N, C-alpha and C positions, 0 to 999 in steps of 0.2 A: 957736493957740487949743486945739488938741487936747491938747498937752502940759500946758497949765495945768489943763485939766479932769482929767487923770489924776493930777496932783499933788494936787488937792483930794480925790480919791476915796481915795487910799492912806492918808492920816492917819486918815480915818474908819474904815477897816478895822482899823487898829492900835488905835484907841481902843476898838472893840468887843471886840477880842481881850483887852484888859486888864480888861474888865468881867466879873466872875465870874458874872453872871446871864445872859450870852449863851448861848443854846443851842448844843450841839455841832453840830447840823445846820446852823444859821445860819452858823457859822464855816466849815464845809466849803463852803457855798454861796459865801461871800465869797472863800474861797481859790480856788474855781473861777473866779469873776469875775476875780481877779487873773491866773490862768493864761490865761484867754481874752484879756485885755488884752495879755499878753506875746506870745501867739500872733499876735494882730492886728498888733502891732509888727513881728514877724518877717516876716509876709506883706507888709506895706508896705515893709519893708527890701528883700525880694526883688524886689518890683515896681520899686522905685527903681533897683535894680542892673541889671534887664533891659530898662529902657526904651530904652536905646541899642543893644540887640542886634538883629541881623537876624532875620527870621522863622526861618531855619534854626538859628541859634544859640539862639533862644528855645525852639524845639522840643527841642533837645538838652538844654538846662537843665531844662526841665519833665520830660523823660523820666528824667533822672537823679534829680530830686526824687521822681518817682513810684516809681522803683526803690528808693530809700532808704526811702520811706514803707512800701512793701510788705514790704521786708525787716524793718523794725522791727515791723510788724504781725504778721508771721509769727513773729518772736521772742517777742512778747508772747503770741500764741496758743499757741505751743509750751510756754512757761512755765506758762501757765494750765492747759493740759491735763495737764502733768506733775504739777502741784500737786494737781489734782483726782484723778488716779489714785492718788497717794500717800496722799491723805486717805481715799479709798475702801478702799485696802488696809489702812490703819490701823484703820478701823472694823471691817473683817472680822476682823482679828487680835484686836482687843479682844473682839468678840462670840465668837470661837472660844475664847479664853482663859477668858472668863466661863462659857461652857457647860461647858468641861472642869472648872473649879473646882466648878461646881454638881454635875456628875456624880460627882466624887470625894467631895464632902461627902455627897451622897445615898447613894452606895455604902457609905460608912463607917457611916452610920446603919442601913442595911439589914443590913449584916454582923452587927450586934448581935442581930438576930432569927434569924439562921441557927443559932445555938447552941440556941435554943428548938426550932426545927424538928428539929434533930438529936436532941434529948432525946425529943420526941414520937414521932419515927420509931422510935427504939430501944425506947421503951415499947410501941409498937403491935406490934412484932415478937413479943412474948410476950402478945398479947391473949387473955384468957380466952374460952372458947367457950360457956360456959353460966353460969346463975345470975345473981345481982344484979351481979356483977362484969362480966358480959358487957354489960349495959345501960350501966354506967358507962364501959366501954371504948369502946362505940359513940359515946357523947357526946364523949369525948376525940378519937376519930377524926374526927368531924364538925368539931371545932375545928381539928384538924390540916389538913384539906382546905380549910377556909376561909382559914387562914393561907397555905397554898401558893397558893391562888387569888389572894389579895391580892398576894403577891409577884410572881406572874406578870403581874398587871395593871400592875406597876411595871417590867416588862421583865426580871424575874429568872426564870431557868429553869435546871433542873438539867442537868449535863453528860451524865449517864447513860453513864459511861465504861466500864462493864463490857464486856469483849470488844473494845474499841477498842485501837488501837496506842498504846503509851506515847509521850507528847509532853512533854518536860521543861518546855515553855513553859506548859502548862496542868495538868500532873499532878505530884504529888510521890510518888516511889517510897519506900514504907516498907521494902520488902524485895523481893528477887528469889529465886525458887525454881523448881525443876523442875516441869513440869506436862505430863501426857500429853494433857490435854484442850485446852490452848491452845498456840499457837505462840510462839516466842521474841518477847519484847517486847510480847506481848498482856497486857492487864490482866485478871487472873484474879479479883480481888476489890476492891471499893470499900470502904475502911475509913471514909472520910468523904466524903460527896458534895461535888462541886465545883459551882459555880454561875457562870453568865454573867449579866451585866447589859448588855443590848444586845449589842454585838459584842465586849465587853471581859470579861476574867476578873474576876469579883467575888471568888471564892475558889477556889484550885486544889483538885483532888480528891486525896485521900491514898489511895494504892492499893498493891496487891501486883501484881508483874509477873512474868510467866513468863520464866525464864532461857533 
């Protein structure tokens, strides 16, 4: 009687699978029902095979089945954990790459304003000390400081390389010359200020170096 009942249920599942209006979740549920039926058949088959075994033999068979089940469960768990770790690493890598791309793009935009900072700084080196021009120069200086403050709020800061030891990773040497005031490889003049953005070089400093 049981086999006839199963034969009736299987065609019903196949008919529903052919119906395009059947929801995907319902199909998965029906597939699970089919799997449960197969598992049930396997269990009954095992029971039929062990009916004639002695208690000792039955225990041995069950222990073997338990070992196989535990091994399979461990295999599935290991695969799931490995897949989860790989996905977590993938998300971290994508986040890191997106952050780096954003920082590069942001740095390129900020670099465009450094030329303006350079021009204002050079202009203020010859700031007039009296008359109407002094008032005008003070206004320019206020604008300069506001621009520097805005850049600093974005993580941009000057290297202030004067007197530091020359480092080809962050400095560009325009020339080397003898100096009595500075030791060899010390920066004796900053021709163009270098800038950091965070812990990265936004623009290297162009310098003169003591020979």
